[in-house]
N, C-alpha and C positions, 0 to 999 in steps of 0.2 A: 379513442380508447379501444383496445381490442376486446372482442367478444369473449364472454366467459364460455368455457367448454368443460366437458367432463370426459374422463378417460377411465376405462377399466383395463387393468394390466394384470396378466397372470404370468408369474415368473416361475420357471421350473429349473431344476438342477439341484445342486447342494445349496439350498437357500433357507433351510430351517436349522436353528442351533448355531448360527454364524453371525448373529446380531443384524440380520437383514432388516427386520422390522424397525429396530432402533435407529439404524442408519436412514432408512426410508422416512421415518417420522422426522428426523433432524433435517434431512434435505428438503422435504416438503414444507416444513415450518419456515426454513430459511427462504424458500421461494414464495412464501405467502399463499400456499395452496391449502385447501380444506379437503377433508375426507378421512380415509382410514386405510390401514394396512393390517392384514391378518394372515395367519397360517391356515392352510386348508388341510383337511384330513389326508389327502393323497401326497402330501409333501411339498406342494407348490405354495407360493405366496400370492395373495390377491391384494391388489391396490385399487382403490377407487379414489380418484382425485379430481377436484374441480378448481378452476382458476383460468388465468389467461393462457391462451394456446402456447405462446412462446415459453412460459414457465413450465407448462405441462411437458413440452418437448424436452426441456432441460432435465426435468425429473426422469423422463424416459431414458435419456442418454446415461444418466447415473445408474439407474437400476439395471440397465443392460450390462454394466460392468459389475455392479454390486460392491459390497464391502470387501476388504482384503481376504477374509476366510471363505467367501462364497465362490461357488462355481456355477455361473449362470449358463444354462444349456439352451433355453428357449424363452422368448418373451412374446406373449400374445397381446395384441392391442386392439381395443374396441372403443372407437370414439362415440360419444353419446351427447345428448343435449343436457346442459347443466340444469340441475334441479334446485340448487341453492338450499340444500337441506342440512349442511354441516356448519358448525360454528368454528371448528378448528381442525387440526389433523391429529389423529390418535392411533395408537395400537389397539386393535380389538382382540379379545381373547375368546372369540366364539366363531 
């Protein structure tokens, strides 16, 4: 079984008001990942996800493209040690 990992992703571009969080929540849930996605005050979207490395990489590929209305300009990725603090994957509003 592959080791659990955690990734922090910051997506910038036209990523707010284009259903980016809803799509990310759907993709992460389909992949069996746990964590959250939220808008940041500067217009970026932050994603913290935990799960199998392969599934996290699949999520990464999806957010690099984003939903149809989004224009992804940059994706910053920071790999971390899994903390197993999430029960599911949700949109956060703070």
